[in-house]
C-alpha positions as CSV (number, residue, x, y, z in Angstrom):
1,M,0.0,0.0,0.0
2,S,1.3,3.5,-0.9
3,L,2.1,6.1,1.7
4,K,-0.7,8.3,0.5
5,K,-3.2,5.5,0.9
6,K,-1.9,4.7,4.3
7,L,-2.4,8.3,5.4
8,I,-6.0,8.3,4.0
9,V,-6.8,5.1,5.9
10,L,-5.1,6.5,9.0
11,N,-7.0,9.8,8.9
12,T,-10.3,8.0,8.3
13,T,-9.7,5.8,11.3
14,I,-8.9,8.8,13.4
15,M,-12.1,10.6,12.4
16,L,-14.2,7.5,13.0
17,G,-12.6,7.2,16.4
18,L,-13.2,10.8,17.3
19,G,-16.8,10.5,16.1
20,S,-17.4,7.5,18.3
21,A,-15.8,9.3,21.2
22,F,-18.2,12.2,21.0
23,A,-21.4,10.4,20.0
24,I,-21.7,8.0,23.0
25,P,-21.2,10.7,25.7
26,S,-23.8,12.9,23.9
27,V,-26.4,10.2,24.2
28,K,-25.6,9.7,27.9
29,A,-25.6,13.4,28.5
30,E,-29.1,13.5,27.2
31,S,-30.0,10.8,29.7
32,I,-28.5,12.9,32.5
33,T,-30.6,15.9,31.4
34,E,-33.8,13.8,31.5
35,I,-33.0,12.4,34.9
36,Q,-32.1,15.8,36.2
37,S,-35.4,17.1,35.0
38,Q,-37.2,14.4,36.9
39,R,-35.1,15.3,40.0
40,T,-36.2,18.9,39.7
41,G,-39.8,17.9,39.8
42,I,-39.3,15.6,42.8
43,Q,-37.3,18.2,44.7
44,S,-40.1,20.7,44.1
45,D,-42.6,18.1,45.5
46,I,-40.3,17.6,48.5
47,S,-40.2,21.4,49.1
48,E,-44.0,21.5,49.0
49,A,-44.2,18.5,51.4
50,E,-41.9,20.3,53.8
51,Q,-44.1,23.4,53.7
52,V,-47.2,21.3,54.4
53,I,-45.4,19.6,57.3
54,Q,-44.5,23.0,58.8
55,E,-48.1,24.3,58.5
56,L,-49.4,21.1,60.1
57,K,-46.9,21.5,63.0
58,K,-48.1,25.0,63.5
59,E,-51.7,23.8,63.6
60,Q,-50.7,21.0,66.0
61,S,-49.0,23.5,68.3
62,K,-52.1,25.7,68.2
63,M,-54.3,22.7,69.0
64,N,-52.1,21.7,71.9
65,A,-52.3,25.3,73.3
66,Q,-56.1,25.2,72.9
67,I,-56.4,21.9,74.6
68,A,-54.3,23.2,77.5
69,Q,-56.6,26.2,77.7
70,I,-59.7,24.1,77.7
71,E,-58.4,21.8,80.4
72,S,-57.5,24.9,82.5
73,A,-61.1,26.2,82.1
74,M,-62.6,22.8,82.8
75,K,-60.5,22.6,86.0
76,E,-61.6,26.0,87.2
77,N,-65.3,25.4,86.2
78,D,-65.1,22.0,88.1
79,Q,-63.8,23.9,91.2
80,K,-66.7,26.4,90.8
81,I,-69.2,23.5,90.7
82,K,-67.7,22.0,93.9
83,D,-67.8,25.5,95.6
84,T,-71.4,25.9,94.4
85,K,-72.4,22.5,95.8
86,Q,-70.8,23.4,99.1
87,E,-72.7,26.7,99.2
88,I,-75.9,24.7,98.5
89,K,-75.1,22.5,101.4
90,D,-74.4,25.5,103.6
91,T,-77.6,27.2,102.5
92,E,-79.6,24.0,103.2
93,K,-78.1,24.0,106.7
94,D,-79.2,27.6,107.1
95,I,-82.7,26.6,106.0
96,E,-82.8,23.8,108.5
97,S,-81.6,26.3,111.2
98,L,-84.3,28.7,110.0
99,K,-86.9,26.0,110.2
100,K,-86.0,25.5,113.9
101,E,-86.3,29.3,114.4
102,I,-89.7,29.2,112.6
103,K,-90.9,26.5,114.9
104,A,-89.7,28.3,118.0
105,L,-91.3,31.5,116.7
106,E,-94.6,29.8,116.0
107,E,-94.5,28.4,119.6
108,R,-93.9,32.0,121.0
109,I,-96.8,33.2,118.8
110,A,-99.0,30.4,120.1
111,K,-98.1,31.2,123.7
112,R,-98.9,34.9,123.2
113,E,-102.3,34.0,121.8
114,E,-102.9,31.9,124.9
115,V,-101.9,34.9,127.1
116,L,-104.3,37.1,125.2
117,K,-107.1,34.6,125.6
118,E,-106.5,34.2,129.3
119,R,-106.5,38.0,129.7
120,A,-109.8,38.2,127.8
121,L,-111.4,35.5,130.0
122,S,-110.1,37.1,133.1
123,F,-111.5,40.5,132.1
124,Q,-114.9,39.0,131.4
125,E,-115.0,37.2,134.7
126,S,-114.1,40.3,136.6
127,G,-117.3,42.0,135.3
128,G,-116.0,43.7,132.2
129,D,-118.8,45.0,129.9
130,V,-116.9,43.9,126.8
131,E,-117.4,40.2,125.9
132,Y,-113.7,39.3,125.2
133,L,-114.6,35.7,125.0
134,E,-116.9,36.4,122.1
135,V,-114.1,38.4,120.4
136,V,-111.6,35.6,120.8
137,L,-113.9,32.7,120.0
138,G,-115.6,34.5,117.2
139,S,-112.5,35.3,115.2
140,K,-111.9,33.0,112.2
141,S,-108.1,33.6,112.0
142,F,-105.3,35.2,113.9
143,G,-105.4,38.2,111.6
144,E,-109.1,38.8,112.3
145,F,-108.4,38.2,116.0
146,V,-105.8,40.9,116.0
147,N,-108.1,43.3,114.2
148,R,-110.9,42.6,116.7
149,V,-108.6,42.9,119.7
150,G,-107.1,46.1,118.3
151,A,-110.6,47.5,118.0
152,V,-111.3,47.1,121.6
153,A,-110.5,50.4,123.3
154,T,-110.1,48.8,126.8
155,I,-107.1,46.6,125.8
156,V,-104.2,47.3,128.0
157,E,-100.8,48.7,126.8
158,A,-99.1,45.4,127.6
159,D,-101.3,43.6,125.1
160,Q,-100.5,46.1,122.4
161,Q,-96.8,45.4,123.0
162,I,-97.4,41.7,122.6
163,L,-99.2,42.2,119.3
164,S,-96.4,44.4,118.0
165,E,-93.9,41.7,118.8
166,Q,-96.0,39.2,117.0
167,E,-96.1,41.2,113.9
168,A,-92.4,42.0,114.0
169,D,-91.5,38.3,114.4
170,K,-93.7,37.3,111.6
171,A,-92.3,39.9,109.2
172,D,-88.7,39.0,110.1
173,L,-89.5,35.3,109.7
174,E,-91.0,35.9,106.2
175,K,-88.0,38.0,105.1
176,K,-85.4,35.5,106.2
177,Q,-87.3,32.6,104.6
178,A,-87.7,34.4,101.3
179,T,-84.0,35.4,101.2
180,V,-82.7,32.0,102.0
181,E,-85.0,30.2,99.6
182,K,-84.1,32.6,96.8
183,K,-80.4,32.1,97.5
184,L,-80.9,28.3,97.4
185,Q,-82.7,28.5,94.1
186,N,-80.1,30.7,92.5
187,L,-77.3,28.3,93.7
188,K,-79.2,25.3,92.3
189,D,-79.8,27.1,89.0
190,M,-76.0,28.0,88.9
191,E,-75.1,24.4,89.5
192,V,-77.3,23.2,86.6
193,E,-75.8,25.9,84.4
194,L,-72.2,25.1,85.4
195,K,-72.7,21.4,84.8
196,G,-74.2,22.2,81.3
197,M,-71.2,24.4,80.6
198,Q,-68.8,21.7,81.8
199,S,-70.4,19.2,79.5
200,Q,-70.2,21.5,76.5
201,I,-66.5,22.3,77.2
202,E,-65.8,18.6,77.4
203,D,-67.4,18.2,74.0
204,Q,-65.3,21.1,72.7
205,K,-62.2,19.4,74.1
206,A,-63.1,16.1,72.5
207,E,-63.6,17.8,69.1
208,T,-60.2,19.6,69.4
209,V,-58.5,16.3,70.4
210,N,-60.1,14.7,67.3
211,M,-58.9,17.5,65.1
212,K,-55.4,17.2,66.5
213,A,-55.4,13.4,65.8
214,K,-56.4,14.1,62.2
215,I,-53.6,16.7,61.9
216,E,-51.0,14.3,63.3
217,K,-52.2,11.6,60.9
218,K,-51.9,13.9,57.9
219,E,-48.5,15.0,59.1
220,S,-47.4,11.4,59.4
221,E,-48.6,10.7,55.9
222,T,-46.9,13.8,54.5
223,E,-43.6,12.8,56.3
224,A,-43.9,9.3,54.6
225,L,-44.5,10.9,51.2
226,K,-41.5,13.2,51.7
227,Q,-39.3,10.2,52.7
228,S,-40.5,8.4,49.6
229,L,-39.7,11.3,47.4
230,E,-36.2,11.7,49.0
231,N,-35.5,8.1,48.3
232,K,-36.5,8.4,44.7
233,D,-34.4,11.5,44.3
234,A,-31.4,9.7,45.9
235,G,-31.9,6.9,43.3
236,L,-31.9,9.3,40.4
237,E,-28.8,11.0,41.8
238,A,-27.1,7.6,41.9
239,Q,-28.1,7.0,38.3
240,I,-26.6,10.3,37.2
241,A,-23.4,9.5,39.1
242,S,-23.2,6.1,37.4
243,I,-23.8,7.6,33.9
244,R,-21.1,10.3,34.5
245,E,-18.7,7.6,35.6
246,N,-19.4,5.6,32.5
247,I,-18.9,8.7,30.3
248,K,-15.6,9.4,32.0
249,K,-14.4,5.8,31.4
250,E,-15.5,6.0,27.8
251,E,-13.7,9.3,27.2
252,E,-10.5,7.9,28.8
253,R,-10.7,4.8,26.5
254,K,-11.2,7.0,23.4
255,A,-8.4,9.3,24.5
256,S,-6.2,6.3,24.7
257,E,-7.2,5.0,21.2
258,K,-6.6,8.5,19.8
259,A,-3.1,8.6,21.4
260,D,-2.3,5.3,19.8
261,L,-3.5,6.5,16.4
262,D,-1.5,9.7,16.8
263,R,1.6,7.7,17.4
264,A,1.0,5.5,14.4
265,A,0.5,8.6,12.2
266,E,3.8,10.0,13.4
267,E,5.6,6.8,12.5
268,V,4.1,6.9,9.0
269,N,5.0,10.6,8.6
270,A,8.6,9.8,9.6
271,S,9.0,7.2,6.9
272,N,8.5,9.7,4.1
273,S,9.7,13.2,5.1
274,S,9.0,14.9,1.8
275,N,5.4,13.8,1.5
276,S,5.0,14.3,5.2
277,S,6.3,17.8,4.9
278,S,3.9,18.6,2.0
279,E,1.0,17.1,4.0
280,G,2.1,18.9,7.1
281,S,2.1,22.2,5.2
282,S,-1.4,21.6,3.9
283,S,-2.5,20.5,7.4
284,S,-1.0,23.7,8.8
285,S,-3.0,25.8,6.4
286,S,-6.1,23.9,7.3
287,E,-5.5,24.5,10.9
288,E,-4.9,28.2,10.5
289,S,-8.2,28.4,8.6
290,S,-9.9,26.5,11.3
291,S,-8.3,28.7,14.0
292,S,-9.5,31.8,12.2
293,S,-13.0,30.5,12.0
294,K,-12.9,29.6,15.7
295,G,-11.7,33.2,16.5
296,E,-14.5,34.7,14.6
297,A,-17.0,32.5,16.3
298,S,-15.5,33.3,19.7
299,A,-15.7,37.1,19.0
300,K,-19.3,36.7,17.8
301,S,-20.1,34.7,21.0
302,K,-18.6,37.4,23.2
303,G,-20.6,40.1,21.4
304,E,-23.8,38.2,22.0
305,S,-22.9,37.6,25.6
306,S,-22.2,41.3,26.1
307,S,-25.5,42.2,24.5
308,S,-27.3,39.7,26.7
309,S,-25.5,41.1,29.8
310,N,-26.6,44.6,28.9
311,S,-30.1,43.5,28.3
312,S,-30.2,41.7,31.7
313,K,-28.9,44.8,33.4
314,N,-31.5,47.0,31.8
315,S,-34.2,44.5,32.8
316,S,-32.8,44.4,36.4
317,A,-32.8,48.2,36.6
318,A,-36.4,48.3,35.6
319,K,-37.6,45.9,38.2
320,P,-37.2,48.1,41.3
321,A,-39.4,50.8,39.8
322,A,-42.1,48.3,39.1
323,S,-41.9,46.9,42.6
324,K,-42.2,50.3,44.1
325,T,-45.3,51.0,42.1
326,E,-46.9,47.8,43.2
327,T,-46.1,48.5,46.9
328,S,-47.5,52.0,46.8
329,S,-50.8,50.7,45.3
330,K,-51.6,48.3,48.2
331,P,-54.2,49.7,50.6
332,S,-53.4,49.9,54.3
333,S,-55.8,48.0,56.6
334,A,-58.0,50.2,58.8
335,N,-58.4,49.6,62.5
336,T,-62.1,49.9,63.2
337,G,-61.6,49.8,67.0
338,S,-65.3,49.0,67.4
339,A,-66.8,46.7,70.1
340,I,-68.3,44.4,67.4
341,T,-64.9,43.5,65.8
342,A,-62.8,43.7,68.9
343,G,-63.3,40.1,69.8
344,Y,-62.8,38.7,66.3
345,K,-59.2,37.8,67.2
346,Y,-60.5,35.4,69.9
347,I,-62.9,33.5,67.6
348,G,-61.7,29.9,67.5
349,N,-59.0,30.8,70.0
350,S,-60.7,31.1,73.4
351,T,-62.5,29.2,76.1
352,Y,-65.5,30.0,78.2
353,K,-64.6,30.4,81.9
354,F,-67.3,31.1,84.5
355,G,-66.1,34.4,86.2
356,G,-63.3,34.8,83.6
357,G,-62.3,37.9,81.7
358,R,-61.7,40.1,84.7
359,T,-57.9,39.7,85.0
360,A,-55.1,40.5,82.5
361,S,-54.1,36.8,82.5
362,D,-57.6,35.6,81.6
363,I,-57.9,38.3,78.8
364,A,-54.5,37.4,77.4
365,N,-55.5,33.7,77.3
366,G,-59.0,34.3,75.9
367,L,-60.8,33.1,79.0
368,F,-64.2,35.0,79.3
369,D,-67.7,34.6,80.5
370,C,-70.4,36.3,78.6
371,S,-70.8,39.6,80.5
372,A,-67.0,40.1,81.0
373,F,-66.5,39.6,77.2
374,V,-69.1,42.3,76.5
375,A,-67.5,44.7,79.0
376,W,-64.0,44.0,77.5
377,A,-65.2,44.5,73.9
378,Y,-66.8,47.8,74.6
379,K,-63.7,48.9,76.6
380,Q,-61.7,48.5,73.4
381,A,-64.1,51.0,71.8
382,G,-63.6,53.4,74.7
383,V,-66.8,52.7,76.6
384,N,-66.8,51.4,80.2
385,L,-69.5,48.9,81.0
386,P,-70.2,46.7,84.1
387,A,-69.2,43.0,83.9
388,S,-72.5,41.4,85.0
389,T,-75.6,40.6,83.1
390,D,-77.9,42.2,85.7
391,A,-75.9,45.4,85.6
392,L,-75.7,45.4,81.8
393,K,-79.5,45.5,81.6
394,G,-79.3,49.1,82.9
395,A,-76.2,50.1,80.9
396,G,-78.2,51.9,78.3
397,R,-81.8,52.4,77.1
398,Q,-84.0,49.5,76.1
399,V,-85.3,49.3,72.6
400,S,-87.7,46.9,71.0
401,D,-86.5,43.8,69.2
402,S,-87.6,45.1,65.9
403,Q,-85.4,48.2,66.3
404,K,-82.2,46.4,67.3
405,Q,-79.0,47.4,65.5
406,P,-75.5,46.1,65.3
407,G,-73.8,47.0,68.6
408,D,-76.9,46.6,70.8
409,L,-76.8,44.2,73.7
410,V,-79.1,41.1,73.4
411,F,-80.1,38.9,76.4
412,F,-81.1,35.3,76.7
413,N,-82.9,33.3,79.4
414,T,-80.4,30.4,80.1
415,Y,-80.1,29.1,83.6
416,K,-82.0,32.2,84.7
417,T,-83.8,35.2,83.2
418,D,-81.2,37.3,81.4
419,G,-78.5,34.7,82.2
420,H,-76.6,35.3,79.0
421,V,-75.7,38.4,77.0
422,G,-74.0,39.1,73.7
423,I,-73.4,41.9,71.1
424,Y,-75.7,42.0,68.1
425,V,-73.8,42.0,64.8
426,G,-76.7,42.1,62.4
427,G,-78.3,39.5,60.2
428,G,-79.8,37.7,63.1
429,K,-76.4,36.9,64.7
430,F,-74.5,38.0,67.8
431,I,-71.0,37.7,69.1
432,G,-70.4,36.5,72.6
433,S,-68.5,34.1,74.8
434,Q,-70.5,30.9,74.7
435,S,-69.9,27.9,77.0
436,S,-69.8,25.5,74.1
437,T,-67.4,27.5,71.8
438,G,-65.7,30.3,73.7
439,V,-65.9,33.6,71.8
440,A,-67.9,33.0,68.6
441,I,-70.6,34.4,66.4
442,A,-73.9,32.5,66.9
443,N,-77.3,32.5,65.1
444,M,-80.1,33.8,67.3
445,D,-82.8,33.3,64.7
446,S,-82.7,29.5,64.8
447,G,-81.6,26.6,67.0
448,Y,-80.8,26.9,70.7
449,W,-80.3,30.6,70.9
450,A,-83.6,31.4,69.1
451,G,-85.3,29.3,71.8
452,V,-83.8,31.2,74.8
453,Y,-83.7,34.7,73.3
454,N,-86.0,36.8,75.4
455,G,-86.3,39.9,73.2
456,R,-84.5,42.2,75.6
457,V,-82.3,44.7,73.7
458,V,-80.2,47.4,75.3
459,R,-78.6,50.2,73.3
460,V,-75.5,51.4,75.0
461,N,-75.5,55.2,75.4
């Protein structure tokens, strides 16, 4: 074979070798790009899962705080129930003691009646011209007896004193009896109300615990999904590493083959210096042309890069102005400061507490009873109101139910007349601290509250 043919075969072999060296890595590089694209999607899903987990943790933390708050309110309400039961027992003892007093008083009254009868008989027997016996025996009741005896002008001053003592004892007895019976009834009503509240709070706790369990389950599922995605991402990362290792080995093998071919070419060139010189000169010319083309391409690429950089700078310079415009167009939120909206921040974040809302600690933790919440809400609007339902009835002027407006106080007959109060917000609804929900907006046109709404409406002056 001639030297020229050998060179042609050698060059062809080199080109085929170079083509093979670049073709295989290119195919593998495409595989890497595809896998990397899959990884990008998976990593985006992992990021979303992490955000969901963080939100669920926040909800879980909120639920834990709410459960702790509910348990605290339940504990205090339970103590209030125990105290009320003790008061009922004490009051019942007072009633038993009062019954003994009543019995003793009735005995004194009976004795005084006997004294009056004996005096009347004695007066008649001594020749008195007024028939006292007829007065005594003819009376149908003690009241009539008193009236008849009082009408007799000859009754002595001592008898008048006895009658005065009788009337005073009876009045005192009736007053004591009415007071104690009313107290006992109020305590019994309070006990019923407290037990009802405690039951509703327990239901609220059960519901919160159930919600917490659902959140924990969802968090566990999201954690498992995240772990699965991370495992898949790790697998794809391993695939990419494997492909790159194969590419590296392939390139090393091709480089070794090329080096062998280069050495063979040099040996052929050395065997014929004149032809090799001619071919070398031609090759040099070809390389210069190729170098020139590469230089032009490089200059063109730099020019495009410079243009792209300038365009990017111009775009970057324009963004702050746009951002400034967007910020200035956002409206600022207005603080109404009204009694109606003051308690909105406690909706879903408070617990009913009998006697609560009267200390800074209770207010900070959202622990209110109905009247304390109303007083607190109006205080935020600059109006001082008393913190009891009975006092709130006189905190303004009463208007008819048909004239009620948002901001008016509305009353309900729960464990007693006007036992619950809230602030009307319009649309047949009111906001208040309810035993079943804490601070919430409730419907007074249907359901439980419609049944206990008594139509009392007070407009705060």
